[in-house]
C-alpha positions as CSV (number, residue, x, y, z in Angstrom):
1,A,1.2,-4.8,11.8
2,K,0.5,-2.0,14.2
3,K,3.4,0.2,13.0
4,I,2.2,-0.3,9.4
5,M,-1.3,0.7,10.3
6,D,-0.1,3.7,12.2
7,A,1.8,4.8,9.1
8,I,-1.2,4.4,6.9
9,M,-3.4,6.3,9.4
10,A,-0.8,9.1,9.5
11,T,-1.1,9.2,5.7
12,R,-4.8,9.4,6.1
13,R,-4.6,12.4,8.4
14,E,-2.0,14.2,6.2
15,T,-3.9,13.7,3.0
16,G,-7.5,13.6,4.0
17,I,-8.0,10.4,1.9
18,K,-10.2,7.9,3.7
19,G,-11.5,4.3,3.4
20,R,-11.2,2.4,0.2
21,K,-9.7,5.4,-1.7
22,L,-6.7,5.1,0.6
23,F,-6.6,1.4,1.4
24,M,-7.3,-0.2,-2.0
25,P,-4.4,1.4,-3.9
26,I,-2.0,0.5,-1.0
27,R,-3.4,-3.1,-0.9
28,I,-3.1,-3.6,-4.7
29,A,0.3,-2.0,-4.9
30,T,1.8,-4.0,-2.0
31,T,0.0,-7.4,-2.1
32,R,-1.0,-7.5,-5.8
33,S,-4.5,-8.5,-4.7
34,M,-7.9,-6.8,-4.0
35,V,-8.8,-9.2,-1.2
36,G,-7.0,-10.8,1.7
37,P,-6.2,-10.4,5.3
38,G,-5.8,-7.0,6.9
39,I,-3.4,-4.9,5.0
40,G,-1.1,-4.4,8.0
41,E,-0.9,-8.2,8.6
42,A,-0.5,-9.0,4.9
43,M,2.4,-6.5,4.6
44,E,4.0,-7.8,7.8
45,L,3.8,-11.4,6.5
46,M,5.2,-10.5,3.1
47,G,8.2,-8.7,4.7
48,K,9.7,-5.3,4.0
49,D,11.8,-6.3,1.0
50,T,8.9,-7.8,-0.9
51,V,6.6,-4.9,-0.1
52,M,9.2,-2.3,-1.2
53,K,9.9,-4.3,-4.4
54,H,6.1,-4.3,-5.2
55,L,5.8,-0.5,-4.4
56,D,8.9,0.3,-6.6
57,L,7.4,-1.8,-9.5
58,T,4.0,-0.1,-9.1
59,L,5.6,3.4,-9.2
60,K,7.7,2.5,-12.2
61,Q,4.6,1.2,-14.1
62,L,2.6,4.3,-13.2
63,S,5.5,6.5,-14.4
64,E,5.8,4.6,-17.7
65,A,2.0,5.1,-18.2
66,G,2.4,8.8,-17.6
67,I,0.5,8.7,-14.3
68,E,1.8,10.7,-11.4
């Protein structure tokens, strides 16, 4: 979970996006839920393959909707 949170915090530093504006889209895209345990822990429990599958599906849906 620490490596996941480190990556999210690096994204925060690079983009300047903070708090809910950063965490909620990641949480929803990866866990398909707005509530739950810490995002790092949730992603770790789900496993890399499932998380990546959810992210790929989210990106595909956004692309199909014309959202970049």
